[in-house]
C-alpha positions, -999 to +999 in steps of 0.1 A: +660+537+633+653+503+616+679+487+594+653+480+567+617+487+558+596+455+552+571+451+524+549+420+519+536+409+485+516+377+477+496+356+453+467+335+465+450+306+448+417+299+466+412+266+447+444+250+461+445+274+491+482+280+483+496+313+495+529+325+482+544+354+500+573+377+491+590+396+520+612+424+508+637+443+529+645+478+517+678+486+536+683+520+552+718+512+563+745+487+556+741+452+570+755+417+567+740+382+562+737+379+599+703+394+594+674+370+585+639+372+571+610+352+584+572+351+578+543+345+602+506+341+594+481+352+621+443+350+622+417+371+640+383+360+651+393+325+661+368+305+681+365+269+693+343+246+714+368+224+731+383+230+766+415+241+750+397+273+740+388+282+775+405+314+788+424+314+821+411+344+841+431+357+871+406+387+874+376+365+883+359+377+914+374+411+913+402+406+939+428+417+914+410+448+902+391+458+871+401+443+837+376+453+810+348+431+824+368+400+830+364+406+868+327+396+863+335+364+844+344+330+858+378+313+858+382+298+833+360+318+808+342+291+787+352+287+751+317+298+740+324+333+754+359+337+738+370+351+705+408+352+699+427+377+677+463+377+665+465+339+667+498+327+652+490+299+627+523+293+610+559+305+608+583+299+580+610+288+580+613+290+618+621+313+647+657+318+636+647+331+601+659+320+566+697+315+568+702+326+531+682+357+533+710+382+522+744+383+506+775+385+528+775+423+525+744+444+521+747+481+511+725+510+521+697+514+494+696+477+484+664+457+484+664+419+489+634+395+488+628+360+501+596+340+491+576+318+514+549+292+505+520+281+527+490+258+521+461+270+542+438+244+557+401+249+550+395+257+587+415+289+585+396+320+574+419+338+549+397+369+551+407+373+588+444+366+583+475+388+583+509+383+568+537+395+591+571+397+574+600+401+599+636+412+598+655+394+625+687+410+638+719+391+647+710+391+684+677+373+676+654+403+682+630+417+656+645+447+640+614+456+620+583+441+605+555+447+580+519+436+586+493+433+558+461+414+550+463+388+523+443+412+500+467+440+507+497+418+500+481+406+467+476+443+457+513+450+464+521+421+440+543+390+444+580+397+440+602+369+428+631+359+450+649+329+465+626+305+483+628+299+520+623+264+535+588+251+529+563+257+557+552+222+570+533+229+603+497+230+593+464+213+604+472+177+613+443+152+608+440+118+625+466+102+604+504+097+599+524+102+567+559+093+557+578+101+525+609+080+516+635+079+503+641+116+509+660+129+491+646+109+462+660+101+427+637+082+404+608+076+428+595+081+463+570+062+484+543+080+504+529+059+532+496+070+549+484+053+581+447+062+586+431+054+619+396+059+605+378+057+571+386+089+553+386+104+518+422+110+505+435+133+478+473+133+472+491+162+456+526+170+445+533+207+445+564+226+435+580+255+455+560+281+436+527+264+446+520+248+412+504+214+413+526+188+395+503+158+401+469+151+418+453+118+425+420+111+443+420+078+462+384+081+475+375+065+508+402+044+524+414+032+558+445+015+573+479+017+556+482+029+521+515+030+501+516+053+470+545+056+446+555+090+432+575+090+399+601+117+404+624+108+376+612+136+354+613+163+381+639+190+382+662+189+412+648+210+441+623+211+469+587+200+465+557+195+488+537+162+492+503+172+504+476+148+516+441+161+520+423+138+544+386+146+549+394+182+540+423+185+565+459+187+553+492+170+561+523+182+542+558+168+539+588+183+522+603+162+494+638+169+480+646+157+445+683+151+439 
C-alpha cells in the first residue's frame, strides 16, 4: 500500500505561459520528513526534424523478431517517421525531491502540499502535456505518483503551500545569461551575451508566477548589461526570464 495518495492542482496563465502546480500528499500511514515531493512535466506527440530525433532500431531487418512493425523499418528510423510520447520536459526541484516537503513527523490522515512553478517555452504544446506529482521514499524510489493533464489539474484547483525550488531547465536559445550579485540587496545586473541579432524581452517574476517588471529591448546583439532595482522587493526567490526570439532563458534570483 502507498504511504500517501497524490493529487495535482494547478493554475495556468497562457499569456505568460506560467504554470503553477500544487502537489498534495494525503497520507495513509505515518511518515517522516525523509519522504520528498517532486514534480515532472511530460509531453506527448513530440516530433522533430534533426538527426537527434532519429530512433535507434535493433529490430531492423527482422533478425531479432517482430516488434510492432519496427522490423520493417530501417536503423535508425528517420525523424520524419517518429512521434514520441511521455517525453520528460522538466523536473522540479530535481531527482532527489524537495527537501522541505514535510514536517519532521507526519501522522496518518494528514495532507501536505508543495507548490512548483514552471515557465513553458512556446515550443511546448500545453494541450499534450501531463503533470506528474511524485512522492519519493527515503530509499530514493517512487512510493506513489499522480498524473493529470494541465486542464484536469486546473479543474482540481491550485492549493497554496510552501514553494519548492524554482524550475530553471527550460528551452535554451543561442545566448548566455548571468545574474549578479546573487543574492542581491538593492540591485542586480543581468548580462546577456547574444551570438546573433535577436529580439529581447526581460521579465522579473515572483515565485507565484506574477510579473513584477517587464521591459522590451527590441532587436539587439552582442553583450547587454541591464540593471534590476531590487531595493523594494521583499526577501525571497524570484525568476529573471529573458525571452529571446520567443525562446526562454530563466535564472533564479534571491533577494536578501
